C-alpha positions in Angstrom: -0.1 0.0 -0.2 2.8 2.4 0.8 4.6 1.6 -2.4 1.0 2.5 -4.0 0.8 5.7 -2.6 4.6 6.8 -3.3 3.4 5.8 -7.1 0.2 8.0 -6.8 2.6 11.0 -5.2 5.2 10.5 -7.9 2.9 10.9 -11.3 0.6 13.6 -9.4 3.4 15.7 -8.3 5.3 15.5 -11.9 2.4 16.0 -13.5 2.1 19.2 -12.1 5.6 20.7 -12.5 5.1 22.1 -15.7 2.8 24.1 -14.0 4.3 25.3 -10.7 4.6 28.9 -9.7 7.7 30.4 -9.6 6.7 31.8 -6.0 9.7 30.1 -4.4 12.3 32.3 -6.1 10.6 35.6 -5.5 12.0 37.9 -2.7 11.2 36.8 0.6 9.3 33.6 -0.2 10.2 30.4 0.7 11.9 27.8 -1.4 9.8 24.8 -2.3 11.1 21.8 -3.9 10.1 18.6 -4.9 12.8 15.9 -4.7 12.7 12.4 -6.5 15.0 10.2 -4.5 15.8 6.7 -4.3 14.3 4.7 -1.3 16.5 1.9 0.1 14.3 1.2 3.2 10.7 -0.1 3.9 9.4 3.1 4.4 9.9 6.7 3.8 11.2 8.8 6.9 8.9 10.4 9.6 8.5 14.0 9.2 10.3 14.2 12.6 13.9 15.3 11.1 12.5 16.6 7.9 10.8 19.2 9.7 14.0 20.7 11.1 16.0 20.5 8.1 12.9 22.6 6.2 13.3 25.1 9.2 17.1 25.2 8.9 17.1 25.9 4.8 13.7 27.9 5.0 12.4 25.3 2.3 9.2 23.7 2.0 10.2 19.8 0.8 8.0 17.7 -1.0 9.8 14.1 -1.6 9.2 11.8 -3.7 10.5 8.3 -2.8 11.1 5.5 -5.5 11.4 2.0 -4.1 15.0 0.7 -4.9 13.3 -2.2 -6.7 11.9 0.0 -9.5 13.7 3.1 -9.3 15.6 3.1 -12.7 12.2 2.3 -14.7 10.8 5.0 -12.6 13.4 7.4 -13.2 13.5 6.8 -16.8 9.7 7.0 -16.9 10.3 10.8 -15.6 13.1 11.4 -18.3 10.5 10.2 -21.3 7.7 12.4 -20.2 9.8 15.2 -20.0 7.5 17.2 -17.0 9.7 16.7 -13.9 10.0 17.7 -10.3 12.7 20.4 -9.7 15.1 17.8 -8.8 15.6 14.3 -9.3 18.6 11.7 -8.3 20.2 10.2 -10.7 22.0 7.1 -9.4 23.7 5.4 -12.0 25.1 7.7 -14.3 25.7 5.1 -16.8 22.1 4.3 -17.6 22.1 5.5 -21.3 18.4 7.2 -21.0 20.4 9.1 -18.0 23.6 10.0 -20.2 21.2 10.9 -23.2 18.9 13.1 -20.5 21.9 15.0 -19.5 23.5 15.8 -23.2 20.3 16.7 -24.4 20.0 20.1 -22.3 17.4 18.7 -19.6 19.2 20.0 -16.9 21.0 23.0 -15.8 24.8 23.1 -15.9 25.6 24.4 -12.6 29.7 23.8 -12.8 29.9 27.7 -13.4 28.1 28.6 -10.3 29.9 26.6 -7.6 32.2 28.8 -7.0 29.8 31.6 -5.1 29.3 28.9 -2.6 31.4 28.4 0.3 30.9 24.5 0.5 29.8 23.4 -3.4 33.1 25.3 -4.5 35.3 22.7 -2.6 33.7 19.9 -4.1 36.3 17.1 -4.5 37.5 17.6 -8.0 38.3 14.0 -8.9 34.4 13.3 -8.0 33.4 16.1 -10.2 35.2 15.0 -12.9 33.8 11.7 -12.4 30.2 13.2 -12.8 30.9 15.2 -15.6 29.6 14.8 -18.9 31.6 16.3 -21.9 33.3 18.2 -19.3 30.1 19.8 -18.1 28.7 19.5 -14.4 24.7 18.9 -14.4 24.3 17.9 -10.7 25.7 17.6 -6.8 27.4 14.2 -6.7 26.6 12.0 -3.4 29.8 11.5 -2.2 31.0 7.7 -1.5 33.7 6.0 -0.3 35.9 5.0 -3.7 35.9 1.2 -2.8 33.7 0.2 0.2 33.0 -3.7 -0.7 33.9 -6.1 1.2 32.4 -9.3 3.5 30.5 -9.0 6.1 30.0 -12.6 8.4 28.5 -14.0 11.4 31.7 -13.8 13.6 29.4 -15.6 16.3 28.7 -18.5 14.2 32.4 -18.6 13.0 32.9 -18.9 16.7 30.4 -21.6 17.4 32.1 -24.1 14.2 35.7 -23.0 15.5 36.6 -21.2 12.2 38.3 -18.1 11.2 37.5 -15.3 9.2 37.7 -15.7 5.3 41.2 -14.7 3.6 40.7 -16.5 0.4 37.6 -17.1 -2.3 37.9 -20.6 -1.4 37.4 -19.8 2.3 34.4 -18.3 1.8 32.9 -21.1 -0.2 34.0 -23.3 2.7 32.7 -21.1 5.2 29.1 -20.7 3.5 29.1 -24.7 3.2 29.7 -25.0 6.8 27.4 -22.4 7.6 24.3 -24.0 6.1 25.1 -27.7 6.7 27.0 -27.7 10.3 24.0 -25.8 12.5 25.9 -22.6 13.1 23.1 -20.9 15.1 23.4 -24.5 17.4 19.3 -24.3 17.3 19.2 -28.2 16.5 17.3 -27.1 13.2 18.3 -27.2 9.3 17.5 -23.7 8.8 20.4 -22.0 7.9 22.5 -20.7 4.7 25.9 -19.6 3.7 25.8 -16.4 1.5 22.5 -13.8 1.2 22.4 -12.2 -2.2 20.0 -10.2 -3.9 18.8 -9.2 -7.6 22.0 -7.2 -8.3 25.0 -8.2 -10.3 27.1 -4.8 -9.2 26.0 -4.2 -5.9 25.3 -7.6 -4.2 27.7 -10.6 -4.0 28.9 -11.0 -7.9 30.9 -8.3 -8.9 32.8 -8.1 -5.8 33.5 -12.0 -5.9 34.7 -11.5 -9.9 37.2 -8.7 -8.7 38.2 -11.0 -6.0 39.2 -13.4 -8.6 40.9 -10.7 -10.9 38.3 -9.3 -13.3 38.4 -6.3 -14.6 36.3 -3.2 -13.5 33.7 -2.4 -16.3 36.5 -2.7 -18.9 39.8 -4.1 -18.9 43.3 -3.2 -21.0 44.5 -6.0 -22.9 48.4 -6.6 -23.8 48.1 -4.1 -26.4 46.6 -1.5 -24.5 43.0 -1.5 -26.1 39.9 -2.0 -23.5 37.9 -4.9 -23.8 34.4 -5.9 -21.8 34.8 -7.4 -18.2 32.5 -10.2 -19.0 34.9 -11.3 -21.9 37.6 -11.9 -18.8 38.1 -15.5 -17.7 38.1 -14.1 -14.2 34.6 -12.8 -15.1 33.3 -16.5 -16.1 35.2 -18.2 -13.0 33.2 -15.9 -10.9 29.9 -17.3 -12.8 30.8 -20.8 -12.2 31.8 -19.9 -8.5 28.4 -18.6 -7.8 26.8 -21.5 -9.9 28.5 -24.1 -7.4 27.3 -21.8 -4.5 23.6 -21.8 -6.1 24.0 -25.8 -6.8 24.9 -26.8 -3.7 22.0 -24.9 -1.6 24.6 -22.7 -0.1 22.8 -19.4 -1.0 19.4 -18.2 -1.2 17.5 -19.9 -4.0 15.5 -16.9 -5.0 18.1 -14.2 -4.9 17.7 -13.4 -8.6 14.6 -11.8 -7.6 15.3 -10.6 -4.2 15.5 -7.0 -3.1 18.4 -5.4 -1.0 16.0 -5.0 2.0 15.1 -8.9 1.6 18.5 -10.1 1.3 19.6 -8.0 4.8 16.5 -9.4 6.5 18.0 -12.7 5.7 21.1 -11.7 7.6 19.3 -9.8 10.4 16.7 -12.8 11.0 19.8 -15.5 11.6 18.7 -17.3 8.1 22.3 -16.6 6.3 25.5 -15.9 7.6 27.7 -14.0 4.9 26.6 -10.8 3.4 28.8 -9.7 0.6 28.6 -5.9 -0.5 29.0 -2.5 1.2 31.0 -2.7 4.2 29.2 0.5 6.0 25.8 -1.5 5.8 27.5 -4.1 8.8 26.6 -1.2 11.7 22.9 -1.3 10.2 22.6 -5.1 10.2 24.5 -5.8 13.4 22.1 -3.1 15.4 19.1 -5.0 13.8 20.0 -8.3 14.4 21.3 -7.6 18.1 17.6 -6.3 18.6 16.3 -10.0 17.7 19.0 -11.9 19.2 21.6 -10.5 21.9 24.0 -13.2 21.0 24.2 -11.7 17.1 27.8 -10.7 16.1 29.1 -9.6 13.1 32.6 -8.8 11.7 33.9 -7.5 8.4 36.9 -8.3 6.4 38.0 -6.6 3.2 41.2 -7.9 1.9 40.5 -11.6 0.0 42.5 -13.3 -2.3 42.4 -14.7 -5.5 43.8 -17.7 -7.0 46.8 -16.0 -8.1 47.1 -14.8 -4.4 46.5 -11.3 -4.9 44.1 -9.1 -3.5 42.1 -6.7 -5.4 38.4 -5.2 -5.2 36.7 -2.8 -7.4 36.2 1.1 -7.0 33.5 3.4 -7.8 34.2 6.7 -9.2 33.8 8.5 -5.3 30.0 8.8 -6.2 26.6 7.3 -6.2 25.1 9.5 -8.9 24.1 12.9 -8.2 21.3 15.2 -7.7 20.3 17.2 -10.9 18.3 20.5 -11.2 15.4 20.0 -14.2 14.7 22.6 -16.7 11.1 21.9 -17.1 10.3 22.6 -13.9 13.4 25.4 -12.7 12.8 28.3 -15.3 15.0 31.0 -14.2 19.2 31.3 -12.9 17.7 33.0 -10.1 15.7 29.7 -8.7 18.7 27.5 -9.8 20.9 29.6 -7.1 18.4 29.1 -4.5 18.5 25.5 -5.0 22.2 25.7 -5.4 22.0 27.6 -1.7 19.8 24.9 -0.6 22.5 22.1 -1.2 25.4 24.1 0.0 23.4 24.6 3.6 22.7 20.9 3.9 26.6 20.1 3.6 27.4 22.0 6.7 28.1 20.2 9.7 25.0 20.7 11.2 22.5 19.3 9.1 25.1 16.8 7.7 25.1 15.2 11.6 21.3 15.5 11.5 21.0 13.1 8.4 24.0 11.0 9.5 23.3 10.3 13.4 20.0 11.4 14.0 18.5 14.6 16.4 21.2 14.8 19.5 19.3 13.6 22.6 17.0 11.5 20.7 19.2 9.5 18.5 22.6 10.0 19.9 24.4 11.6 22.8 27.8 13.7 21.9 31.2 12.4 23.4 33.6 15.4 23.5 33.7 17.4 20.3 34.0 14.9 18.0 32.4 11.6 19.1 29.0 10.6 19.6 27.0 7.0 21.2 24.4 5.9 19.6 21.1 5.5 21.8 20.5 1.8 21.0 17.2 1.7 22.7 15.7 4.0 20.1 17.4 2.5 17.2 14.1 1.6 15.8 13.5 5.7 15.7 16.7 6.2 13.8 15.4 4.0 11.4 11.9 5.5 11.1 13.0 9.4 11.3 17.0 9.2 10.0 18.1 6.1 8.0 16.0 7.1 4.3 17.7 10.7 4.4 20.8 9.5 4.2 19.7 9.1 0.3 19.7 13.5 0.5 23.4 13.7 1.4 25.6 15.1 -1.2 28.8 15.8 0.7 29.5 13.4 3.5 31.4 14.9 6.3 31.3 11.9 8.9 32.1 14.1 11.3 31.8 12.7 14.3 33.2 9.2 15.0 31.7 6.5 17.5 32.8 6.6 21.1 31.7 2.9 21.6 31.7 1.1 18.3 34.9 -0.6 17.3 33.1 -2.2 14.3 32.7 1.2 12.9 36.1 2.2 13.4 37.0 -1.0 11.6 35.2 -0.1 8.7 36.3 3.1 8.2 39.9 1.9 8.2 39.1 -0.8 5.7 37.3 1.5 3.8 40.5 3.7 3.7 42.8 0.4 2.9 40.9 -0.9 -0.2 42.0 2.4 -1.9 45.1 0.6 -1.6 44.1 -2.6 -3.9 41.2 -0.6 -5.5 40.7 -1.5 -9.7 39.3 1.5 -11.4 37.1 1.6 -14.4 39.9 3.0 -17.6 36.4 3.8 -19.5 35.1 5.6 -16.9 35.7 9.4 -17.9 35.1 7.7 -21.7 32.1 8.4 -24.5 30.7 6.1 -27.1 27.3 7.6 -28.4 26.4 3.8 -29.1 26.9 3.3 -25.4 24.7 6.2 -24.3 22.0 5.1 -27.3 22.1 1.3 -26.3 24.1 0.8 -23.6 21.3 0.1 -20.7 19.9 -2.8 -23.3 22.6 -4.2 -24.4 23.9 -4.4 -20.4 20.8 -6.1 -19.9 21.5 -8.9 -22.6 24.7 -9.9 -20.2 23.0 -9.6 -17.2 20.5 -11.8 -18.1 23.2 -14.4 -19.2 25.1 -13.7 -16.3 21.9 -14.9 -13.9 21.1 -17.4 -16.9 24.1 -19.2 -16.1 24.4 -19.4 -12.3 20.7 -20.6 -12.3 21.9 -23.2 -14.7 19.6 -22.2 -17.5 22.3 -21.9 -20.1 25.6 -23.1 -20.1 29.1 -21.4 -21.6 28.2 -21.9 -25.0 24.8 -19.7 -24.1 26.8 -17.4 -22.2 28.8 -17.0 -25.5 25.8 -16.7 -27.7 24.8 -13.9 -25.6 28.2 -12.3 -25.6 27.8 -12.4 -29.5 24.9 -11.2 -29.4 26.0 -7.8 -27.8 28.6 -7.3 -30.1 26.4 -7.7 -32.9 23.7 -5.5 -31.4 26.2 -2.4 -30.8 28.9 -3.8 -28.4 31.1 -4.1 -31.2 30.8 -0.2 -32.1 31.0 0.5 -28.1 34.5 -1.1 -28.4 35.6 0.8 -30.8 34.4 4.0 -30.1 35.9 3.6 -26.4 39.1 2.8 -27.7 38.9 5.8 -30.2 38.0 8.2 -27.5 40.8 6.8 -25.1 43.8 7.5 -28.1 42.2 10.8 -28.6 42.9 11.6 -25.0 46.5 10.3 -25.0 
């Protein structure tokens, strides 16, 4: 029912965007912003913290929450319709519909204005470059660690079975097998599995496992210096076989191909699965929610996993989770653009940043000294309801406070920094391909579908190769050619 309400709200607001009054930009008027934002939690936030943000920014916010499972189709529908909210968060800047919309002039170019704002003028130059299109900046990036992937694992289950934290890809398999077959929670029931995964080949387990096995990050570089897609690498296909083995032996959730992130996390929280491969920063929330159901729940994290060659690799992001862009169809004047940028500059201040990360002081956390905090664990459910969804609004991520009592959070921060030393970058990130922009999303689906089908046992290696051939014939060969040409022109 809540999703239906979100859907109705989305279309109602979108339909009215074109006819909105410009009162928010008139002198002395309160800025009114409708903003389409992905929702990674079961429910949108309560208005408790939102009211504080509105008061501090002198803004009326109408947040249009798009459930994570449907965000791509909803965002693409908004782009195709042409009538959009004033702000739209674009989490995937590789989506061909998104790239086309940005290149076609549907959003304001804000690069020239950033220098006029105390926080925005200090945006990280590398991340700004990574979100730019043809050298132009069309949004405020959503800052993320460069490389945040790792293995989250039930430490109490390891202890119960006398096992150590994994050091190799094979260790992960052996632990998944033990967690499935050896009653790690010691309840006398056959009710646990090793790995919890979801319908996301990038931010679920697959891409991280592939990077451990030595796969390139989206694009690899051959001995002659030319670029080739990651799925043509041997390591990518070894990752498919590895996942297929986990699936065939029942060591992971059978319905992973249709499992959402929320459902994946619930498997861990409820004590049904013991391994979660993804963002290490998810560990604290999983641990906190797990503890609310089981006082013995313990979670640990590890970032360095050796592949068959004995080396350690992990794939890197561009330092962002997409960006929030200002629509030209709903924002007509430069004055209103500047007012919206002033809003983004204000929410980058430490007080609002802290609010969206840690919550309301005295309700969700207590300060310890000037730079540490203590989470009020008894009010964790309030943090979930009031604060957690708001993290999708964060652009500049200051993380000014450090946990006063949480070694797991401190370890996450340390390992995210350590990941930079073994991070595998995408060499094609700053490159442009017209075919990629036009047909990249539909072509990617050919490979994604084939990858899932291989893991599920619906096709074999020949079937996967047929999908690769199909990808090349329908435009993939052109993408390879264009990216290599663009790379050569920039060398």
